[in-house]
VMD Tcl script that builds the backbone (N, CA, C; Angstrom):
set m [mol new atoms 543]
animate dup $m
set s [atomselect $m all]
$s set {name element resname resid chain x y z} {
  {N N SER 1 A 128.974 110.668 83.681}
  {CA C SER 1 A 130.180 111.060 85.118}
  {C C SER 1 A 130.272 111.821 85.582}
  {N N ILE 2 A 129.094 113.204 85.685}
  {CA C ILE 2 A 129.580 114.423 86.186}
  {C C ILE 2 A 128.273 114.226 87.322}
  {N N LEU 3 A 127.277 113.301 87.073}
  {CA C LEU 3 A 125.859 113.182 87.191}
  {C C LEU 3 A 125.958 112.139 88.354}
  {N N ARG 4 A 127.085 111.305 87.913}
  {CA C ARG 4 A 127.353 110.197 88.932}
  {C C ARG 4 A 128.466 110.596 89.827}
  {N N GLU 5 A 128.920 110.926 89.487}
  {CA C GLU 5 A 129.867 112.099 90.720}
  {C C GLU 5 A 129.204 113.061 91.741}
  {N N LYS 6 A 128.649 113.870 91.203}
  {CA C LYS 6 A 128.074 114.711 92.144}
  {C C LYS 6 A 126.708 114.261 92.806}
  {N N TYR 7 A 125.790 113.288 92.210}
  {CA C TYR 7 A 124.918 112.599 92.821}
  {C C TYR 7 A 125.330 111.111 93.076}
  {N N GLU 8 A 126.418 110.932 93.578}
  {CA C GLU 8 A 126.419 108.923 93.758}
  {C C GLU 8 A 125.835 108.518 94.535}
  {N N ASP 9 A 125.306 109.446 96.090}
  {CA C ASP 9 A 125.151 109.221 97.225}
  {C C ASP 9 A 123.297 108.758 96.738}
  {N N GLU 10 A 122.691 109.619 96.112}
  {CA C GLU 10 A 121.218 109.837 96.015}
  {C C GLU 10 A 120.456 108.758 94.679}
  {N N PHE 11 A 121.382 108.567 93.731}
  {CA C PHE 11 A 121.132 107.899 92.524}
  {C C PHE 11 A 121.390 106.661 92.290}
  {N N ILE 12 A 121.007 105.626 91.849}
  {CA C ILE 12 A 121.924 104.689 91.532}
  {C C ILE 12 A 122.151 104.735 90.032}
  {N N PHE 13 A 123.232 104.800 89.200}
  {CA C PHE 13 A 123.332 104.836 87.855}
  {C C PHE 13 A 123.939 103.220 87.463}
  {N N ARG 14 A 123.420 103.272 85.933}
  {CA C ARG 14 A 123.529 102.221 85.098}
  {C C ARG 14 A 124.373 103.074 84.118}
  {N N ARG 15 A 124.501 101.906 82.624}
  {CA C ARG 15 A 125.138 102.845 81.557}
  {C C ARG 15 A 124.340 103.817 81.175}
  {N N ASP 16 A 122.667 103.064 80.937}
  {CA C ASP 16 A 122.301 103.953 79.802}
  {C C ASP 16 A 121.198 104.170 80.805}
  {N N TYR 17 A 121.141 104.490 82.078}
  {CA C TYR 17 A 119.551 105.024 83.027}
  {C C TYR 17 A 120.767 105.544 84.313}
  {N N ILE 18 A 119.556 106.158 85.253}
  {CA C ILE 18 A 120.003 106.145 86.961}
  {C C ILE 18 A 118.679 106.588 87.397}
  {N N SER 19 A 118.597 105.906 88.705}
  {CA C SER 19 A 117.380 105.323 89.330}
  {C C SER 19 A 117.784 105.837 90.849}
  {N N ARG 20 A 116.658 106.102 91.831}
  {CA C ARG 20 A 116.155 105.640 92.991}
  {C C ARG 20 A 116.405 104.263 93.518}
  {N N ASP 21 A 116.077 103.105 93.191}
  {CA C ASP 21 A 115.690 102.350 93.602}
  {C C ASP 21 A 116.690 101.103 93.220}
  {N N ALA 22 A 117.291 100.808 94.374}
  {CA C ALA 22 A 118.497 99.380 93.614}
  {C C ALA 22 A 118.280 98.424 92.823}
  {N N SER 23 A 116.455 98.099 93.619}
  {CA C SER 23 A 116.401 97.447 92.732}
  {C C SER 23 A 115.629 97.279 91.636}
  {N N PHE 24 A 116.146 98.311 90.905}
  {CA C PHE 24 A 115.709 98.970 88.986}
  {C C PHE 24 A 116.870 98.216 88.729}
  {N N THR 25 A 116.929 97.092 87.635}
  {CA C THR 25 A 118.160 96.583 86.940}
  {C C THR 25 A 117.883 97.024 86.258}
  {N N SER 26 A 116.886 97.096 85.135}
  {CA C SER 26 A 116.818 96.626 83.604}
  {C C SER 26 A 115.785 97.525 83.087}
  {N N ILE 27 A 115.637 98.659 82.482}
  {CA C ILE 27 A 114.751 99.829 81.601}
  {C C ILE 27 A 113.671 98.512 80.883}
  {N N HIS 28 A 114.470 97.510 80.218}
  {CA C HIS 28 A 113.752 96.427 79.821}
  {C C HIS 28 A 112.271 95.998 80.820}
  {N N THR 29 A 112.976 94.894 81.757}
  {CA C THR 29 A 112.394 94.210 82.236}
  {C C THR 29 A 111.636 95.148 83.187}
  {N N GLU 30 A 111.563 96.642 83.202}
  {CA C GLU 30 A 110.689 97.585 83.955}
  {C C GLU 30 A 109.846 97.847 83.295}
  {N N ILE 31 A 109.673 97.503 82.364}
  {CA C ILE 31 A 108.893 98.166 80.503}
  {C C ILE 31 A 108.233 96.590 81.401}
  {N N VAL 32 A 108.732 95.871 80.687}
  {CA C VAL 32 A 107.940 94.947 80.320}
  {C C VAL 32 A 106.948 94.284 81.914}
  {N N ASN 33 A 107.006 94.294 83.253}
  {CA C ASN 33 A 106.437 94.515 83.944}
  {C C ASN 33 A 105.965 95.421 84.066}
  {N N PHE 34 A 105.787 96.926 84.242}
  {CA C PHE 34 A 104.778 97.823 84.667}
  {C C PHE 34 A 103.472 96.962 83.060}
  {N N ILE 35 A 103.462 96.451 82.015}
  {CA C ILE 35 A 102.835 96.484 80.857}
  {C C ILE 35 A 102.085 94.588 81.480}
  {N N LYS 36 A 102.590 93.637 82.612}
  {CA C LYS 36 A 102.195 93.073 83.112}
  {C C LYS 36 A 101.410 93.150 84.388}
  {N N GLU 37 A 101.590 94.238 85.134}
  {CA C GLU 37 A 101.196 94.250 86.237}
  {C C GLU 37 A 99.581 95.162 85.661}
  {N N SER 38 A 99.201 94.886 84.465}
  {CA C SER 38 A 98.226 96.075 83.999}
  {C C SER 38 A 96.645 94.445 83.434}
  {N N ASN 39 A 95.874 94.996 83.833}
  {CA C ASN 39 A 94.553 94.302 83.606}
  {C C ASN 39 A 93.968 94.821 81.871}
  {N N TYR 40 A 94.545 95.917 81.464}
  {CA C TYR 40 A 94.228 96.105 80.031}
  {C C TYR 40 A 95.609 97.037 80.063}
  {N N PRO 41 A 94.552 97.046 78.357}
  {CA C PRO 41 A 96.236 98.002 77.533}
  {C C PRO 41 A 97.237 98.824 78.062}
  {N N VAL 42 A 98.054 98.639 77.807}
  {CA C VAL 42 A 99.080 100.069 77.566}
  {C C VAL 42 A 99.446 100.898 76.610}
  {N N SER 43 A 98.804 102.164 76.844}
  {CA C SER 43 A 99.408 102.563 75.465}
  {C C SER 43 A 100.643 103.223 75.834}
  {N N ARG 44 A 101.584 103.435 74.331}
  {CA C ARG 44 A 102.578 103.896 74.439}
  {C C ARG 44 A 103.134 104.759 75.147}
  {N N GLN 45 A 101.894 106.672 75.489}
  {CA C GLN 45 A 102.179 107.696 76.056}
  {C C GLN 45 A 101.714 107.625 77.357}
  {N N GLN 46 A 101.252 106.033 77.382}
  {CA C GLN 46 A 101.204 106.108 80.082}
  {C C GLN 46 A 102.722 105.129 79.704}
  {N N ILE 47 A 103.344 104.006 78.996}
  {CA C ILE 47 A 104.400 103.823 79.018}
  {C C ILE 47 A 105.614 105.228 79.050}
  {N N PHE 48 A 105.495 106.272 78.179}
  {CA C PHE 48 A 106.247 107.338 78.614}
  {C C PHE 48 A 106.229 107.986 78.802}
  {N N ASP 49 A 104.708 108.199 80.210}
  {CA C ASP 49 A 104.470 108.481 81.142}
  {C C ASP 49 A 105.380 108.418 82.399}
  {N N ARG 50 A 105.119 107.097 82.212}
  {CA C ARG 50 A 106.026 106.055 83.321}
  {C C ARG 50 A 107.444 105.973 84.040}
  {N N PHE 51 A 108.102 106.397 82.484}
  {CA C PHE 51 A 109.916 105.888 82.592}
  {C C PHE 51 A 109.834 107.400 80.928}
  {N N PRO 52 A 110.117 108.788 82.176}
  {CA C PRO 52 A 110.630 109.441 81.193}
  {C C PRO 52 A 112.183 109.600 81.190}
  {N N GLY 53 A 112.078 110.572 79.885}
  {CA C GLY 53 A 113.495 110.357 79.190}
  {C C GLY 53 A 113.559 108.682 78.084}
  {N N LEU 54 A 112.601 107.913 78.437}
  {CA C LEU 54 A 112.437 107.102 77.086}
  {C C LEU 54 A 112.534 106.826 75.915}
  {N N THR 55 A 113.430 106.160 75.586}
  {CA C THR 55 A 113.142 106.784 73.986}
  {C C THR 55 A 112.670 105.345 72.744}
  {N N GLU 56 A 112.493 105.655 71.657}
  {CA C GLU 56 A 111.607 105.153 70.993}
  {C C GLU 56 A 111.708 103.505 70.838}
  {N N VAL 57 A 113.473 103.950 71.035}
  {CA C VAL 57 A 114.384 102.181 70.547}
  {C C VAL 57 A 113.818 101.359 71.795}
  {N N VAL 58 A 114.266 102.185 72.715}
  {CA C VAL 58 A 114.115 101.234 73.764}
  {C C VAL 58 A 112.974 101.038 74.489}
  {N N LEU 59 A 111.721 101.299 73.802}
  {CA C LEU 59 A 110.429 101.038 73.695}
  {C C LEU 59 A 110.051 100.363 73.055}
  {N N SER 60 A 110.984 100.246 71.942}
  {CA C SER 60 A 110.444 99.199 70.487}
  {C C SER 60 A 111.232 98.106 71.040}
  {N N PHE 61 A 112.226 97.572 71.498}
  {CA C PHE 61 A 113.370 96.800 71.936}
  {C C PHE 61 A 112.081 95.936 73.528}
  {N N ALA 62 A 111.982 96.462 74.073}
  {CA C ALA 62 A 110.850 96.079 74.943}
  {C C ALA 62 A 109.084 95.748 74.485}
  {N N THR 63 A 108.730 96.294 73.913}
  {CA C THR 63 A 107.865 95.616 73.163}
  {C C THR 63 A 107.975 94.834 72.490}
  {N N GLY 64 A 108.677 93.991 72.200}
  {CA C GLY 64 A 108.960 92.914 70.848}
  {C C GLY 64 A 110.045 91.435 71.725}
  {N N ASP 65 A 109.453 92.397 73.128}
  {CA C ASP 65 A 109.227 90.580 74.115}
  {C C ASP 65 A 108.203 89.732 73.649}
  {N N ASN 66 A 108.769 88.135 73.697}
  {CA C ASN 66 A 108.356 87.531 73.061}
  {C C ASN 66 A 106.368 87.616 74.208}
  {N N ASN 67 A 105.959 88.531 75.310}
  {CA C ASN 67 A 105.473 88.220 76.099}
  {C C ASN 67 A 104.604 89.351 76.635}
  {N N ILE 68 A 105.015 90.539 74.561}
  {CA C ILE 68 A 104.280 91.980 74.816}
  {C C ILE 68 A 103.684 91.202 73.365}
  {N N ILE 69 A 101.390 91.398 73.590}
  {CA C ILE 69 A 101.494 91.409 73.117}
  {C C ILE 69 A 100.678 92.674 72.037}
  {N N ASN 70 A 101.505 92.979 70.600}
  {CA C ASN 70 A 100.736 94.256 70.225}
  {C C ASN 70 A 99.640 94.739 69.511}
  {N N LEU 71 A 98.431 96.128 70.268}
  {CA C LEU 71 A 97.728 95.911 70.492}
  {C C LEU 71 A 97.459 97.042 69.378}
  {N N PHE 72 A 98.339 97.736 68.143}
  {CA C PHE 72 A 97.978 98.755 67.642}
  {C C PHE 72 A 98.132 99.701 68.376}
  {N N GLY 73 A 99.252 99.494 68.548}
  {CA C GLY 73 A 99.787 101.173 69.302}
  {C C GLY 73 A 99.935 101.018 71.027}
  {N N GLN 74 A 98.742 99.612 71.381}
  {CA C GLN 74 A 98.871 99.494 73.168}
  {C C GLN 74 A 99.769 98.166 73.282}
  {N N TYR 75 A 100.216 97.875 74.056}
  {CA C TYR 75 A 100.330 96.731 75.048}
  {C C TYR 75 A 99.654 95.938 75.704}
  {N N PHE 76 A 100.100 94.637 76.275}
  {CA C PHE 76 A 99.182 93.773 76.613}
  {C C PHE 76 A 99.746 92.644 76.838}
  {N N HIS 77 A 100.341 91.845 78.243}
  {CA C HIS 77 A 100.956 90.457 78.671}
  {C C HIS 77 A 100.383 89.981 78.330}
  {N N ALA 78 A 100.884 88.791 77.473}
  {CA C ALA 78 A 99.961 87.145 77.507}
  {C C ALA 78 A 99.661 86.857 78.296}
  {N N SER 79 A 100.269 87.052 79.926}
  {CA C SER 79 A 99.824 86.401 80.827}
  {C C SER 79 A 98.228 86.038 81.153}
  {N N LYS 80 A 98.074 87.991 80.696}
  {CA C LYS 80 A 96.487 88.580 81.303}
  {C C LYS 80 A 95.411 88.389 80.011}
  {N N LEU 81 A 96.127 87.075 78.825}
  {CA C LEU 81 A 95.133 86.835 77.824}
  {C C LEU 81 A 94.206 85.899 78.647}
  {N N LYS 82 A 92.814 86.284 78.581}
  {CA C LYS 82 A 91.038 85.086 78.749}
  {C C LYS 82 A 91.023 84.365 77.797}
  {N N ILE 83 A 92.333 82.679 77.522}
  {CA C ILE 83 A 91.364 82.447 75.766}
  {C C ILE 83 A 91.113 80.994 77.463}
  {N N SER 84 A 90.379 80.551 76.769}
  {CA C SER 84 A 90.030 79.112 77.579}
  {C C SER 84 A 90.990 78.277 75.975}
  {N N PHE 85 A 91.044 77.221 76.631}
  {CA C PHE 85 A 91.451 75.704 75.810}
  {C C PHE 85 A 90.748 75.092 74.451}
  {N N GLU 86 A 89.527 75.345 74.754}
  {CA C GLU 86 A 88.819 74.863 73.674}
  {C C GLU 86 A 88.827 76.530 72.921}
  {N N GLU 87 A 88.891 77.622 72.838}
  {CA C GLU 87 A 89.074 78.737 72.423}
  {C C GLU 87 A 90.711 78.753 71.726}
  {N N LYS 88 A 91.254 78.378 72.034}
  {CA C LYS 88 A 92.925 77.707 72.113}
  {C C LYS 88 A 92.733 77.284 70.801}
  {N N GLU 89 A 92.505 75.951 71.052}
  {CA C GLU 89 A 92.575 75.032 69.837}
  {C C GLU 89 A 92.033 75.079 69.323}
  {N N ARG 90 A 90.260 75.212 69.029}
  {CA C ARG 90 A 89.991 76.062 67.574}
  {C C ARG 90 A 90.610 77.722 66.879}
  {N N PHE 91 A 91.238 78.111 68.180}
  {CA C PHE 91 A 91.986 79.058 66.957}
  {C C PHE 91 A 93.398 78.261 65.998}
  {N N ARG 92 A 94.723 77.674 66.597}
  {CA C ARG 92 A 95.364 77.370 65.867}
  {C C ARG 92 A 94.446 76.129 64.826}
  {N N ALA 93 A 92.962 75.632 64.844}
  {CA C ALA 93 A 92.382 74.861 63.875}
  {C C ALA 93 A 92.351 75.725 62.637}
  {N N ILE 94 A 91.797 77.181 63.479}
  {CA C ILE 94 A 91.341 78.092 62.078}
  {C C ILE 94 A 92.320 78.173 61.285}
  {N N ILE 95 A 94.209 78.794 61.912}
  {CA C ILE 95 A 95.132 79.120 61.131}
  {C C ILE 95 A 95.442 77.970 61.157}
  {N N ALA 96 A 95.713 76.540 60.603}
  {CA C ALA 96 A 95.778 75.198 59.890}
  {C C ALA 96 A 95.274 75.645 58.439}
  {N N ASP 97 A 93.036 75.691 58.910}
  {CA C ASP 97 A 92.389 75.370 58.170}
  {C C ASP 97 A 93.078 76.629 56.459}
  {N N LEU 98 A 93.159 77.681 57.369}
  {CA C LEU 98 A 93.396 78.941 56.555}
  {C C LEU 98 A 94.571 78.881 55.823}
  {N N VAL 99 A 95.368 78.597 56.074}
  {CA C VAL 99 A 96.923 78.290 55.553}
  {C C VAL 99 A 97.553 77.104 54.950}
  {N N SER 100 A 96.728 75.892 55.544}
  {CA C SER 100 A 96.542 74.701 54.477}
  {C C SER 100 A 96.974 74.843 52.928}
  {N N ASP 101 A 96.646 75.792 52.656}
  {CA C ASP 101 A 96.938 76.080 50.835}
  {C C ASP 101 A 98.441 76.062 50.682}
  {N N GLY 102 A 99.072 76.143 51.612}
  {CA C GLY 102 A 100.674 76.325 51.498}
  {C C GLY 102 A 101.447 77.754 51.114}
  {N N LYS 103 A 100.242 78.345 51.297}
  {CA C LYS 103 A 100.449 79.689 50.950}
  {C C LYS 103 A 100.067 80.989 52.266}
  {N N PRO 104 A 100.967 81.851 51.746}
  {CA C PRO 104 A 100.676 82.874 53.157}
  {C C PRO 104 A 99.350 83.867 52.720}
  {N N HIS 105 A 98.720 84.799 53.999}
  {CA C HIS 105 A 97.573 84.549 54.146}
  {C C HIS 105 A 97.672 86.105 54.620}
  {N N HIS 106 A 96.674 87.119 54.528}
  {CA C HIS 106 A 96.983 88.532 55.225}
  {C C HIS 106 A 96.272 87.782 56.708}
  {N N SER 107 A 96.124 89.025 57.394}
  {CA C SER 107 A 96.145 88.550 58.770}
  {C C SER 107 A 94.557 89.417 59.245}
  {N N GLU 108 A 94.556 90.302 58.173}
  {CA C GLU 108 A 92.547 90.540 58.037}
  {C C GLU 108 A 91.913 89.165 57.899}
  {N N GLU 109 A 92.081 87.896 56.461}
  {CA C GLU 109 A 91.519 86.904 56.433}
  {C C GLU 109 A 91.097 85.777 58.151}
  {N N LEU 110 A 92.894 86.047 58.690}
  {CA C LEU 110 A 92.150 85.607 60.551}
  {C C LEU 110 A 91.530 85.915 61.245}
  {N N PHE 111 A 91.794 87.184 61.194}
  {CA C PHE 111 A 90.875 88.239 61.900}
  {C C PHE 111 A 89.334 87.908 61.115}
  {N N ILE 112 A 88.505 87.463 60.650}
  {CA C ILE 112 A 87.641 88.072 59.957}
  {C C ILE 112 A 86.890 86.566 60.436}
  {N N CYS 113 A 87.922 85.518 60.207}
  {CA C CYS 113 A 87.434 84.068 60.697}
  {C C CYS 113 A 86.539 84.054 62.003}
  {N N ALA 114 A 87.915 84.266 62.774}
  {CA C ALA 114 A 88.326 83.842 64.350}
  {C C ALA 114 A 87.034 84.992 64.574}
  {N N ASN 115 A 86.575 86.337 64.435}
  {CA C ASN 115 A 85.958 86.860 64.712}
  {C C ASN 115 A 84.709 85.765 64.302}
  {N N THR 116 A 84.015 85.458 63.786}
  {CA C THR 116 A 82.899 84.397 63.240}
  {C C THR 116 A 83.008 82.788 63.816}
  {N N GLU 117 A 83.862 82.399 64.215}
  {CA C GLU 117 A 83.556 81.552 64.770}
  {C C GLU 117 A 84.125 81.230 66.019}
  {N N ILE 118 A 84.717 82.524 66.641}
  {CA C ILE 118 A 84.474 82.613 67.998}
  {C C ILE 118 A 84.547 83.382 67.970}
  {N N PRO 119 A 83.337 83.566 68.393}
  {CA C PRO 119 A 82.957 85.302 68.942}
  {C C PRO 119 A 83.162 85.621 70.474}
  {N N GLY 120 A 83.432 86.750 69.914}
  {CA C GLY 120 A 83.774 87.507 71.380}
  {C C GLY 120 A 85.444 87.353 71.902}
  {N N MET 121 A 85.898 85.815 71.728}
  {CA C MET 121 A 87.350 86.255 71.338}
  {C C MET 121 A 88.413 86.569 71.742}
  {N N LEU 122 A 88.441 87.346 70.278}
  {CA C LEU 122 A 89.475 88.347 70.014}
  {C C LEU 122 A 89.121 89.625 70.639}
  {N N SER 123 A 87.593 90.611 70.457}
  {CA C SER 123 A 87.660 91.336 71.685}
  {C C SER 123 A 87.588 91.621 73.335}
  {N N ARG 124 A 87.138 90.189 73.594}
  {CA C ARG 124 A 87.945 90.210 75.261}
  {C C ARG 124 A 89.139 90.337 75.412}
  {N N ASN 125 A 89.896 89.587 74.674}
  {CA C ASN 125 A 91.273 90.339 74.599}
  {C C ASN 125 A 92.118 91.685 74.230}
  {N N PHE 126 A 90.983 92.373 73.829}
  {CA C PHE 126 A 91.597 94.007 73.150}
  {C C PHE 126 A 92.020 93.820 71.665}
  {N N ALA 127 A 91.595 92.299 70.484}
  {CA C ALA 127 A 92.163 92.215 70.611}
  {C C ALA 127 A 91.003 93.812 69.015}
  {N N LEU 128 A 90.647 94.666 68.483}
  {CA C LEU 128 A 90.003 94.967 67.484}
  {C C LEU 128 A 90.512 95.582 65.748}
  {N N TYR 129 A 91.350 94.389 65.638}
  {CA C TYR 129 A 91.723 95.262 65.106}
  {C C TYR 129 A 92.472 93.656 64.141}
  {N N PRO 130 A 92.602 93.302 62.256}
  {CA C PRO 130 A 93.753 92.209 62.346}
  {C C PRO 130 A 95.243 92.692 62.737}
  {N N PHE 131 A 96.213 93.405 63.637}
  {CA C PHE 131 A 96.794 93.237 63.519}
  {C C PHE 131 A 96.962 92.813 64.935}
  {N N SER 132 A 96.741 93.147 65.714}
  {CA C SER 132 A 96.312 92.564 66.929}
  {C C SER 132 A 95.733 91.183 66.884}
  {N N ALA 133 A 95.225 90.862 66.125}
  {CA C ALA 133 A 95.230 89.072 66.226}
  {C C ALA 133 A 95.782 88.652 65.624}
  {N N PHE 134 A 96.830 88.940 64.701}
  {CA C PHE 134 A 97.992 88.542 64.554}
  {C C PHE 134 A 99.417 88.196 65.502}
  {N N SER 135 A 98.634 89.975 66.792}
  {CA C SER 135 A 99.540 89.121 67.453}
  {C C SER 135 A 99.765 88.320 68.318}
  {N N ILE 136 A 98.614 88.396 68.728}
  {CA C ILE 136 A 97.631 87.343 69.792}
  {C C ILE 136 A 98.251 85.185 68.940}
  {N N ALA 137 A 98.229 85.601 67.812}
  {CA C ALA 137 A 97.750 84.245 66.923}
  {C C ALA 137 A 99.676 83.602 67.107}
  {N N GLU 138 A 100.545 85.129 66.865}
  {CA C GLU 138 A 101.792 84.356 66.807}
  {C C GLU 138 A 102.227 84.058 68.071}
  {N N ASN 139 A 101.913 85.861 69.538}
  {CA C ASN 139 A 102.119 85.015 70.301}
  {C C ASN 139 A 101.997 83.037 70.710}
  {N N LEU 140 A 100.729 82.439 70.139}
  {CA C LEU 140 A 100.271 81.415 70.940}
  {C C LEU 140 A 100.735 80.960 70.681}
  {N N PHE 141 A 101.508 80.803 68.824}
  {CA C PHE 141 A 101.683 79.468 68.172}
  {C C PHE 141 A 102.751 79.824 67.401}
  {N N ARG 142 A 104.133 80.831 67.587}
  {CA C ARG 142 A 105.222 81.241 67.235}
  {C C ARG 142 A 105.931 79.993 66.551}
  {N N ASN 143 A 106.124 78.796 66.944}
  {CA C ASN 143 A 106.358 77.658 67.025}
  {C C ASN 143 A 105.437 76.635 65.947}
  {N N GLU 144 A 104.545 77.042 65.946}
  {CA C GLU 144 A 104.031 75.645 65.150}
  {C C GLU 144 A 103.398 76.212 63.981}
  {N N PHE 145 A 103.302 77.471 63.357}
  {CA C PHE 145 A 103.252 78.104 61.559}
  {C C PHE 145 A 104.129 79.988 62.034}
  {N N GLN 146 A 104.363 80.277 60.458}
  {CA C GLN 146 A 104.908 81.066 60.059}
  {C C GLN 146 A 104.202 82.290 59.865}
  {N N PHE 147 A 105.329 83.299 60.900}
  {CA C PHE 147 A 104.296 84.673 61.144}
  {C C PHE 147 A 105.446 85.988 60.341}
  {N N SER 148 A 105.275 86.868 59.407}
  {CA C SER 148 A 105.804 87.813 59.065}
  {C C SER 148 A 104.505 89.135 58.187}
  {N N ARG 149 A 104.815 89.762 60.017}
  {CA C ARG 149 A 103.705 90.524 60.092}
  {C C ARG 149 A 103.379 91.612 58.320}
  {N N PRO 150 A 102.534 91.637 57.589}
  {CA C PRO 150 A 100.943 90.707 58.925}
  {C C PRO 150 A 100.833 89.154 58.173}
  {N N LEU 151 A 101.247 88.943 57.491}
  {CA C LEU 151 A 101.394 87.551 56.492}
  {C C LEU 151 A 101.955 86.088 57.997}
  {N N LEU 152 A 100.891 85.565 57.682}
  {CA C LEU 152 A 100.884 83.851 58.316}
  {C C LEU 152 A 101.112 82.929 57.199}
  {N N ALA 153 A 102.033 81.636 57.337}
  {CA C ALA 153 A 101.561 80.626 56.982}
  {C C ALA 153 A 102.031 79.248 57.298}
  {N N GLN 154 A 102.185 78.793 56.385}
  {CA C GLN 154 A 102.492 77.302 57.265}
  {C C GLN 154 A 104.034 77.494 57.996}
  {N N ASP 155 A 104.162 76.733 58.288}
  {CA C ASP 155 A 105.806 76.628 58.794}
  {C C ASP 155 A 106.682 76.463 57.834}
  {N N GLY 156 A 107.489 77.179 56.996}
  {CA C GLY 156 A 108.301 75.988 55.892}
  {C C GLY 156 A 107.553 77.229 54.322}
  {N N VAL 157 A 107.549 78.069 54.567}
  {CA C VAL 157 A 106.806 78.341 53.326}
  {C C VAL 157 A 107.700 79.378 53.051}
  {N N GLU 158 A 108.964 79.472 51.683}
  {CA C GLU 158 A 109.797 80.177 51.719}
  {C C GLU 158 A 108.877 82.219 51.394}
  {N N ASP 159 A 107.446 82.111 50.699}
  {CA C ASP 159 A 107.593 82.975 49.744}
  {C C ASP 159 A 106.615 84.423 50.408}
  {N N ILE 160 A 107.095 83.665 52.478}
  {CA C ILE 160 A 105.762 85.075 52.994}
  {C C ILE 160 A 106.553 86.534 52.581}
  {N N GLY 161 A 108.110 86.154 52.853}
  {CA C GLY 161 A 108.011 87.821 52.827}
  {C C GLY 161 A 107.544 88.979 52.747}
  {N N TYR 162 A 108.227 90.418 52.769}
  {CA C TYR 162 A 107.560 91.345 52.725}
  {C C TYR 162 A 106.225 91.359 52.143}
  {N N ALA 163 A 105.219 92.357 52.066}
  {CA C ALA 163 A 104.205 91.994 51.224}
  {C C ALA 163 A 104.528 93.150 50.165}
  {N N THR 164 A 105.254 94.107 50.765}
  {CA C THR 164 A 106.039 95.104 48.809}
  {C C THR 164 A 106.571 94.218 48.207}
  {N N ASP 165 A 107.755 93.091 49.160}
  {CA C ASP 165 A 107.675 92.675 47.883}
  {C C ASP 165 A 107.359 90.716 47.428}
  {N N ARG 166 A 106.238 90.924 47.579}
  {CA C ARG 166 A 105.068 90.004 47.342}
  {C C ARG 166 A 104.142 91.082 45.942}
  {N N MET 167 A 104.188 92.420 46.422}
  {CA C MET 167 A 103.358 92.722 45.795}
  {C C MET 167 A 103.907 92.880 44.553}
  {N N LYS 168 A 105.747 93.387 44.308}
  {CA C LYS 168 A 106.536 93.090 43.061}
  {C C LYS 168 A 106.087 92.332 42.663}
  {N N ASP 169 A 105.820 91.029 42.938}
  {CA C ASP 169 A 106.181 90.044 42.383}
  {C C ASP 169 A 105.423 89.764 41.312}
  {N N TYR 170 A 104.214 90.013 41.957}
  {CA C TYR 170 A 102.887 89.589 41.424}
  {C C TYR 170 A 102.673 91.204 39.607}
  {N N ILE 171 A 102.912 92.406 40.225}
  {CA C ILE 171 A 102.775 93.000 39.200}
  {C C ILE 171 A 104.023 93.152 38.000}
  {N N TYR 172 A 104.853 92.775 38.333}
  {CA C TYR 172 A 106.170 91.205 37.438}
  {C C TYR 172 A 105.724 90.837 36.844}
  {N N THR 173 A 105.410 89.357 37.060}
  {CA C THR 173 A 103.991 88.696 36.589}
  {C C THR 173 A 103.356 88.304 35.914}
  {N N VAL 174 A 102.430 89.458 36.252}
  {CA C VAL 174 A 101.270 89.779 35.642}
  {C C VAL 174 A 101.664 90.524 33.995}
  {N N SER 175 A 102.792 92.119 34.753}
  {CA C SER 175 A 103.392 92.555 33.580}
  {C C SER 175 A 103.987 91.995 32.275}
  {N N TYR 176 A 104.714 90.742 33.212}
  {CA C TYR 176 A 105.372 89.732 32.055}
  {C C TYR 176 A 104.516 88.619 30.692}
  {N N THR 177 A 103.774 88.630 31.327}
  {CA C THR 177 A 102.427 87.199 31.279}
  {C C THR 177 A 101.719 88.316 29.943}
  {N N HIS 178 A 101.188 89.597 30.517}
  {CA C HIS 178 A 100.906 90.855 29.537}
  {C C HIS 178 A 101.849 90.487 28.659}
  {N N LEU 179 A 102.493 90.862 28.702}
  {CA C LEU 179 A 104.078 91.273 27.059}
  {C C LEU 179 A 104.100 89.767 26.573}
  {N N ARG 180 A 104.784 89.057 26.984}
  {CA C ARG 180 A 104.311 88.007 26.155}
  {C C ARG 180 A 103.089 87.173 25.512}
  {N N ALA 181 A 102.327 87.967 26.146}
  {CA C ALA 181 A 100.056 87.718 24.689}
  {C C ALA 181 A 99.956 88.569 24.103}
}
mol reanalyze $m
mol bondsrecalc $m
mol representation Tube
mol addrep $m
């Protein structure tokens, strides 16, 4: 309020931020557009440098946008993906084949299969880790498969929960089976 009163002729005041530019209407939109304008992944540090005073919460919210691909600490806009129609169809088939057993699968399996069967597609799109491959797959096929980082499964699979929950269930099952034997 004090800043607004003293500098209302120089700055535009919004609820959570101050700007010199009246066209600046949303920090979320500005961050997404900043990432979209880049032809290369944008690091967290580049975003913090571009938007001084940005908080982790606001960054997390903005990079959670459906059009932002999380590349393990760097961000890339989905509109910049370089994937042909044939590669996309092959990627879909790889996922469908992987999850056809009805069980959740780790993104590392997807990463290995995609790199083997569609060489160059992931690296061309800066996906150098399983986490990144997961993000691209989720962006492309979020309405066809179920995604719960780092797991993917057929749509409707109920036990895709968190990896720690799955591990606890596995340990409990093994322990219980061992005690009964």
